[in-house]
Backbone as CSV, one residue per row, in Angstrom:
resi,resn,N_x,N_y,N_z,CA_x,CA_y,CA_z,C_x,C_y,C_z
1,MET,-13.099,23.120,23.760,-12.127,23.127,23.796,-11.925,24.727,23.463
2,ASN,-12.338,24.780,23.646,-12.052,26.980,23.224,-11.611,27.545,24.395
3,SER,-12.705,26.852,24.941,-12.666,27.632,26.229,-11.344,27.265,27.539
4,THR,-10.335,25.946,26.386,-9.187,25.340,27.165,-8.356,26.261,26.771
5,ILE,-8.393,26.624,25.334,-7.671,27.332,25.209,-7.886,28.859,25.365
6,TYR,-8.613,29.547,25.266,-9.076,31.086,25.560,-8.235,30.939,27.573
7,LEU,-8.627,29.783,28.574,-8.374,29.885,29.574,-6.592,29.723,29.668
8,VAL,-6.092,28.796,28.340,-4.497,28.843,28.748,-3.642,30.152,28.467
9,CYS,-4.308,30.424,27.813,-4.077,31.471,27.529,-3.742,32.499,27.813
10,GLY,-5.190,33.222,27.844,-5.350,33.972,29.087,-4.808,33.713,29.850
11,LEU,-4.225,33.279,30.977,-3.675,33.366,32.032,-2.761,33.191,31.692
12,SER,-1.962,33.047,30.985,-0.693,32.673,30.030,-0.670,34.103,30.202
13,ALA,-1.354,34.746,29.374,-1.326,36.440,29.158,-0.923,37.544,29.834
14,LEU,-1.666,36.417,31.324,-1.691,37.943,31.954,-0.480,38.043,32.803
15,LEU,-0.090,36.324,33.427,1.451,36.910,33.251,2.126,36.817,33.448
16,CYS,2.343,36.565,32.164,3.795,38.192,30.850,3.084,39.246,31.569
17,ALA,1.749,39.753,31.526,1.691,41.800,31.784,1.987,41.917,33.205
18,ALA,1.136,41.085,33.840,1.633,41.552,35.570,3.307,41.418,34.764
19,VAL,4.386,40.600,34.930,4.884,40.023,34.907,6.725,40.919,34.392
20,ALA,5.685,41.712,33.559,6.803,42.585,32.230,6.145,43.930,33.446
21,VAL,5.019,43.995,32.848,4.218,45.858,33.974,6.100,46.233,35.692
22,TYR,6.518,44.832,36.433,7.512,44.785,37.424,8.053,45.228,36.703
23,MET,9.080,44.573,35.606,9.939,44.185,35.722,10.701,46.156,34.628
24,GLY,8.833,46.548,34.025,9.531,48.052,33.472,9.333,49.097,34.360
25,ARG,8.426,48.659,35.942,8.806,49.762,37.107,10.048,50.069,37.725
26,TYR,10.461,48.664,37.568,11.379,48.705,38.104,13.116,49.600,37.115
27,ALA,12.280,48.990,35.464,13.516,49.350,35.001,12.748,50.767,35.232
28,ARG,11.974,51.640,34.919,12.037,53.623,35.962,12.818,53.600,36.339
29,LYS,12.572,52.948,37.747,13.489,53.479,38.839,14.969,53.133,38.945
30,LEU,15.550,52.569,37.752,17.038,52.222,37.988,17.063,53.167,36.959
31,TRP,16.428,53.556,35.300,16.353,54.421,35.079,16.670,55.921,35.601
32,LYS,16.228,55.542,36.224,15.410,57.611,37.586,16.894,57.198,37.900
33,LEU,17.413,56.669,38.377,18.483,56.704,39.647,19.826,57.424,38.359
34,GLN,20.327,56.140,37.867,20.577,56.556,36.122,20.682,57.942,36.491
35,ALA,20.044,58.699,36.364,19.695,60.133,35.557,20.279,61.424,37.173
36,ARG,20.568,60.350,37.938,20.253,61.150,39.563,21.624,61.246,39.401
37,PHE,22.952,60.023,39.397,23.696,59.575,38.491,24.843,60.746,38.093
38,LYS,24.322,60.995,36.993,24.708,61.440,35.717,25.014,63.036,36.092
39,GLN,23.262,63.583,36.798,23.489,64.945,36.973,24.542,65.311,38.555
40,ARG,23.722,64.792,39.158,23.677,65.600,40.806,24.996,64.601,41.127
41,GLY,25.189,63.588,40.455,26.720,62.083,41.014,27.818,62.938,41.190
42,VAL,28.329,62.928,42.281,30.358,63.900,42.865,30.942,61.977,43.136
43,VAL,32.444,62.684,41.783,33.682,61.846,42.324,34.610,61.571,43.053
44,VAL,33.557,60.551,43.909,35.706,60.390,44.938,36.381,59.187,44.489
45,LYS,37.528,59.133,45.135,38.311,58.379,45.109,37.463,56.735,46.160
46,GLY,37.672,55.562,46.380,37.510,54.433,46.672,38.406,53.145,46.296
47,VAL,38.226,52.041,47.435,39.551,50.954,47.860,38.466,50.348,47.292
48,VAL,39.759,48.926,46.811,38.801,48.188,46.264,39.209,47.245,48.068
49,ASP,37.655,46.573,48.247,38.279,45.876,49.846,38.082,44.260,49.690
50,ARG,37.527,43.576,48.275,37.667,42.426,47.776,36.854,41.963,46.757
51,ARG,38.201,41.335,46.037,37.135,40.822,45.021,35.921,39.686,44.753
52,GLN,35.058,39.097,44.436,34.359,37.612,43.631,34.312,37.463,42.504
53,SER,33.970,36.183,42.533,33.528,35.801,40.617,32.632,34.600,41.414
54,LYS,31.030,34.331,40.911,30.625,33.783,40.838,30.462,32.485,39.445
55,ARG,30.126,31.897,39.648,29.306,31.074,38.653,27.636,30.508,38.754
56,ILE,27.492,30.575,37.554,25.728,31.142,37.293,25.603,29.664,35.646
57,SER,24.144,29.115,35.678,23.970,27.987,35.069,23.078,29.351,34.253
58,THR,22.568,28.834,32.977,23.499,29.994,32.544,21.684,29.408,31.314
59,GLY,21.648,27.893,31.464,20.400,27.138,31.076,21.196,25.995,30.118
60,GLY,20.189,25.181,30.033,21.557,24.384,28.946,22.618,23.621,29.169
61,GLY,22.568,23.264,30.040,24.705,22.918,30.834,25.794,24.067,30.778
62,ARG,24.751,25.270,30.543,25.990,26.385,30.132,26.429,27.029,31.497
63,THR,27.326,27.732,31.731,27.362,28.206,32.636,28.209,29.658,32.243
64,ALA,28.069,30.897,33.006,28.970,32.287,33.271,28.863,32.329,33.932
65,THR,29.867,33.700,33.920,30.451,34.155,35.356,29.824,35.626,35.121
66,GLU,30.315,35.954,36.960,29.757,36.817,37.554,30.028,37.523,38.328
67,TYR,30.715,38.819,37.975,31.750,39.494,38.588,31.655,40.847,39.774
68,PHE,32.288,40.254,41.157,31.842,41.798,41.990,32.403,42.532,42.314
69,VAL,33.072,43.663,42.924,33.884,44.367,44.164,32.784,44.657,45.360
70,THR,34.080,44.867,46.365,33.382,45.066,47.089,33.841,46.045,47.509
71,TYR,34.057,47.617,47.990,35.005,49.007,47.763,34.246,49.652,49.254
72,HIS,35.145,50.808,50.179,35.203,51.109,50.638,35.497,53.348,49.816
73,TYR,34.793,54.196,50.231,34.901,55.335,50.224,35.616,56.131,51.194
74,ALA,35.364,57.137,51.444,35.032,58.579,52.479,34.176,59.867,51.568
75,TYR,32.226,59.826,52.262,32.571,61.284,51.264,32.221,62.356,52.539
76,GLN,32.714,63.127,52.833,32.596,64.894,53.579,32.789,63.663,55.140
77,GLY,33.757,63.301,54.932,34.844,62.427,55.869,33.987,61.042,57.142
78,GLN,32.827,61.012,56.398,32.027,60.069,56.717,32.330,58.926,55.403
79,PRO,32.214,57.637,56.446,33.498,56.216,56.160,31.645,55.837,55.028
80,TYR,31.552,55.111,53.815,31.052,53.366,53.197,31.833,52.656,52.576
81,THR,30.668,51.984,52.423,31.139,50.944,51.845,29.762,50.743,50.583
82,GLY,30.106,49.347,49.678,29.406,48.855,48.022,29.416,48.128,47.994
83,THR,29.209,47.660,47.678,29.695,46.325,46.303,28.101,46.288,45.226
84,ALA,29.045,45.804,43.327,29.470,46.621,42.913,29.320,45.108,41.846
85,PRO,28.480,44.846,40.655,29.425,43.662,39.821,29.669,44.941,38.052
86,VAL,30.304,44.033,37.794,31.844,44.854,37.219,31.915,43.681,36.413
87,THR,32.587,44.352,35.034,33.008,43.446,34.010,34.442,42.443,34.554
88,ALA,34.627,41.162,33.178,35.626,40.758,33.040,36.864,42.085,33.614
89,GLY,36.192,42.522,32.251,38.050,43.531,32.466,38.218,44.444,34.077
90,HIS,37.506,44.699,34.648,38.093,45.157,35.298,38.011,44.847,36.241
91,TYR,36.951,43.334,36.896,37.968,41.829,37.770,39.209,41.566,37.458
92,THR,39.485,41.748,36.163,40.869,41.176,36.158,42.048,42.795,37.345
93,ASP,41.399,44.102,36.136,42.549,45.052,36.620,42.630,45.247,38.176
94,TRP,41.380,44.944,38.311,41.480,45.431,40.193,41.258,44.507,41.124
95,PHE,42.566,45.351,42.256,42.875,44.279,42.526,42.297,45.038,43.855
96,GLU,42.523,43.516,45.613,42.075,44.391,46.767,43.799,45.369,46.510
97,GLY,42.928,46.515,46.807,44.120,47.426,47.341,43.930,48.879,46.337
98,SER,43.497,48.611,45.323,42.938,49.121,44.324,42.555,50.163,44.319
99,GLN,43.178,51.462,43.269,42.034,52.805,43.174,41.042,53.361,43.061
100,ILE,39.861,53.297,43.389,39.167,52.770,42.409,38.392,55.262,42.276
101,ASP,37.805,55.625,41.319,35.981,56.041,40.951,35.040,55.862,41.499
102,VAL,35.216,56.670,42.624,32.655,56.238,43.193,32.332,57.149,42.975
103,ILE,31.109,56.439,42.506,29.865,58.375,42.210,29.257,58.256,43.428
104,VAL,28.730,59.330,44.172,27.580,59.554,44.531,27.060,59.594,45.293
105,LEU,25.600,59.753,45.567,24.185,61.033,45.565,25.258,61.980,46.858
106,PRO,24.848,63.509,46.586,25.096,63.947,48.213,24.108,63.680,49.165
107,ASP,23.197,63.489,48.000,21.487,63.879,49.516,21.892,62.462,50.206
108,ARG,22.819,61.258,49.140,22.497,60.062,49.382,24.173,59.719,49.495
109,PRO,24.186,60.117,50.745,26.482,59.050,50.142,26.635,58.118,50.379
110,ASP,25.371,57.096,50.255,25.605,56.087,50.986,25.360,55.076,49.739
111,VAL,23.990,56.430,49.240,23.868,55.289,47.038,24.837,55.431,46.516
112,SER,25.701,54.810,45.944,26.936,53.945,44.436,27.113,54.052,43.162
113,ARG,27.624,53.845,43.073,28.150,53.031,42.149,28.956,53.681,41.767
114,LEU,29.831,52.646,40.730,31.665,52.714,40.087,31.528,53.918,38.706
115,ALA,32.119,54.938,38.891,32.623,55.258,38.310,32.885,54.121,36.290
116,GLY,32.254,54.502,35.190,32.952,54.069,34.322,31.933,53.308,33.719
117,ASP,31.031,52.390,34.416,30.979,50.584,34.903,29.314,50.611,34.013
118,ILE,30.318,50.404,32.856,29.030,49.544,32.327,28.477,48.334,32.754
119,ALA,28.123,48.611,33.577,26.850,46.835,34.525,25.381,47.326,34.304
120,ALA,25.790,48.316,35.081,24.787,48.582,35.254,23.302,49.170,34.358
121,VAL,24.652,49.704,33.528,23.642,50.083,31.608,23.137,48.772,31.469
122,GLY,23.814,48.310,30.569,23.993,46.857,30.432,22.664,45.703,31.406
123,PHE,22.771,45.537,32.404,21.866,45.755,33.079,20.100,46.001,32.728
124,LEU,21.137,46.817,32.294,19.026,47.949,32.244,18.568,47.353,31.098
125,SER,19.228,48.216,30.257,19.280,47.934,28.823,18.004,45.830,29.179
126,GLY,18.637,45.260,29.437,18.449,43.972,29.386,17.118,43.877,30.226
127,LEU,16.719,44.607,31.260,15.030,44.906,32.182,13.956,45.632,30.907
128,VAL,14.960,46.535,30.073,14.002,47.275,29.430,13.482,46.424,27.903
129,ILE,14.369,45.116,27.144,14.244,44.523,26.356,13.648,43.040,27.388
130,GLY,13.989,43.359,28.192,12.551,41.395,28.998,11.255,42.089,29.403
131,SER,11.474,43.493,28.981,10.199,43.312,29.996,9.385,44.020,28.447
132,VAL,9.815,44.770,27.819,9.416,44.866,26.239,8.552,43.152,25.797
133,THR,9.623,42.570,25.826,9.231,40.729,25.626,8.129,40.204,25.592
134,LEU,8.273,40.014,26.688,7.222,40.020,27.690,5.750,40.284,27.191
135,ALA,5.545,41.303,27.094,4.604,42.895,26.677,3.905,42.100,24.890
136,LEU,4.713,41.628,25.182,4.614,41.257,23.032,4.414,40.538,23.104
137,GLY,4.775,39.274,24.588,4.406,37.809,24.753,2.998,37.625,25.053
138,ALA,2.838,39.139,26.177,0.931,38.507,26.952,0.773,39.556,25.272
139,ILE,0.420,40.217,23.915,-0.301,40.630,23.161,-0.371,38.855,22.227
140,ALA,0.876,38.797,21.696,0.916,36.937,20.848,-0.070,36.572,21.424
141,LEU,-0.309,35.755,22.883,-0.779,34.764,23.154,-3.031,35.271,23.141
142,ILE,-3.164,36.620,23.346,-4.668,37.238,23.164,-4.958,36.667,21.523
143,VAL,-3.425,37.236,21.177,-4.057,36.823,18.936,-3.766,35.595,19.361
144,ILE,-2.678,34.324,19.473,-2.998,32.847,19.502,-4.555,32.236,19.802
145,ALA,-4.777,32.939,20.836,-5.972,32.264,20.663,-7.010,32.706,20.509
146,ILE,-6.707,34.163,20.001,-8.576,34.296,19.920,-8.494,33.342,17.570
147,VAL,-6.842,33.604,16.787,-6.665,32.802,15.690,-7.406,31.336,15.862
148,PHE,-6.866,30.732,17.038,-7.026,28.813,17.406,-8.976,28.870,17.735
149,THR,-9.062,29.857,17.440,-10.376,29.398,18.415,-11.714,29.887,17.117
150,ARG,-10.792,30.830,16.009,-12.434,30.819,14.788,-11.828,29.473,14.380
């Protein structure tokens, strides 16, 4: 019985830890990109080409709506396009043809984000919180295995 508890808790903890490390690395990459936008980003004018909304299941029979806009902009005479998640308020306010502020990286003008976009910060926060929660879950599983086998 003890070996089964160790095996189940150990494998679960290993899985939680692996996912936490993956999410942590992804969060770090996004954090660095966010810092690059703050330090070196250049604001250019863009135009909304299309708005999209998508219903997703959040579990338990509940659904939520995700909002996106596809936009185009020019940097140093070159045209670029982008798609970004937006808040419900921006989705409501921005129609096809609306002018928006886009932040681009001068060394990578194909990489952009919308100015004042809180969706990127919210996603990053959720990713950090999720990875910390998984790491704590891995530790809790190890502690549970030790407690139950004594």
